[in-house]
KEVOMI-93636 format. One record per residue: residue number from 1; x, y, z of N, C-alpha, C in turn; residue in one letter. Coordinates in steps of 0.1 Angstrom, whole numbers. Example, Ala and Ser with C-alpha at 12.3 -4.5 7.8 and 13.67 -1.06 7.14 Angstrom:
<recs>
  pos     nX     nY     nZ    caX    caY    caZ     cX     cY     cZ  code
    1    132    -57     78    123    -45     78    132    -33     78     a
    2    128    -22     71    137    -11     71    129      0     79     s
</recs>
This chain:
<recs>
  pos     nX     nY     nZ    caX    caY    caZ     cX     cY     cZ  code
    1   2106   1273    995   2113   1280    985   2105   1277    972     m
    2   2101   1265    969   2094   1262    957   2081   1270    956     r
    3   2074   1272    967   2061   1279    967   2065   1294    964     v
    4   2075   1299    970   2079   1313    967   2083   1315    953     e
    5   2090   1305    947   2093   1305    933   2081   1305    924     f
    6   2072   1298    928   2059   1296    919   2051   1309    921     g
    7   2052   1317    931   2044   1329    933   2051   1341    928     m
    8   2064   1341    926   2073   1352    923   2069   1357    909     a
    9   2067   1370    908   2063   1376    895   2076   1383    888     k
   10   2085   1388    896   2097   1395    892   2107   1385    886     d
   11   2111   1388    874   2119   1378    866   2133   1376    873     r
   12   2138   1387    879   2151   1386    886   2150   1378    899     g
   13   2140   1380    906   2137   1372    918   2135   1357    914     r
   14   2127   1355    905   2125   1341    900   2138   1334    896     r
   15   2146   1341    889   2159   1335    885   2168   1333    897     f
   16   2168   1342    906   2176   1340    918   2171   1328    926     a
   17   2159   1327    928   2153   1315    935   2157   1302    928     l
   18   2155   1302    914   2158   1290    907   2172   1287    908     w
   19   2182   1297    907   2197   1295    909   2200   1288    922     a
   20   2193   1293    933   2196   1287    946   2190   1273    946     l
   21   2178   1271    941   2174   1257    940   2182   1248    932     m
   22   2188   1253    921   2197   1246    913   2209   1241    921     h
   23   2214   1251    928   2226   1248    936   2224   1237    947     m
   24   2211   1237    952   2207   1227    962   2203   1214    956     l
   25   2201   1214    942   2197   1202    935   2182   1199    935     g
   26   2174   1209    937   2160   1208    937   2152   1217    927     v
   27   2159   1222    918   2153   1232    908   2144   1225    898     a
   28   2133   1231    894   2125   1225    883   2132   1226    870     p
   29   2128   1218    861   2133   1218    848   2131   1231    841     d
   30   2140   1235    832   2140   1249    826   2127   1251    819     l
   31   2122   1242    812   2110   1244    803   2098   1246    813     d
   32   2098   1241    825   2088   1243    835   2090   1256    842     v
   33   2102   1260    845   2106   1271    853   2104   1284    846     a
   34   2108   1285    833   2109   1297    826   2101   1297    813     f
   35   2092   1306    811   2084   1307    798   2092   1314    788     d
   36   2100   1324    792   2108   1331    782   2121   1324    778     d
   37   2123   1323    765   2135   1316    760   2148   1322    764     p
   38   2148   1335    766   2159   1342    771   2163   1339    785     a
   39   2153   1337    793   2155   1332    807   2161   1318    808     d
   40   2155   1309    799   2160   1296    798   2175   1296    794     r
   41   2178   1304    784   2193   1305    779   2202   1310    791     d
   42   2197   1320    798   2204   1325    810   2207   1314    820     a
   43   2196   1306    822   2197   1295    832   2207   1285    827     a
   44   2207   1282    814   2217   1272    809   2230   1278    810     r
   45   2233   1290    807   2246   1296    809   2250   1295    824     d
   46   2241   1298    834   2244   1297    848   2248   1283    851     f
   47   2241   1273    846   2244   1259    848   2258   1256    843     m
   48   2261   1260    832   2274   1257    825   2285   1264    834     e
   49   2283   1276    838   2293   1284    846   2296   1277    859     m
   50   2286   1271    866   2287   1265    879   2291   1250    878     t
   51   2292   1244    867   2297   1230    866   2311   1229    870     e
   52   2314   1220    878   2328   1217    882   2336   1214    870     p
   53   2348   1219    869   2357   1217    857   2367   1207    862     k
   54   2369   1196    853   2380   1186    856   2393   1191    851     g
   55   2404   1188    858   2417   1192    854   2423   1182    845     d
</recs>
């Protein structure tokens, strides 16, 4: 999956692969994974949305 992520050119595919890796706990850091600040912001939003909420 990491190799596929590194080779992917399509932004949507890269984000989907990163999101899956994030859910599995093996995603690269945002500054390494995404050159575009908008993509990093979207990834941060995704991370925030998927955080477990305490009651």
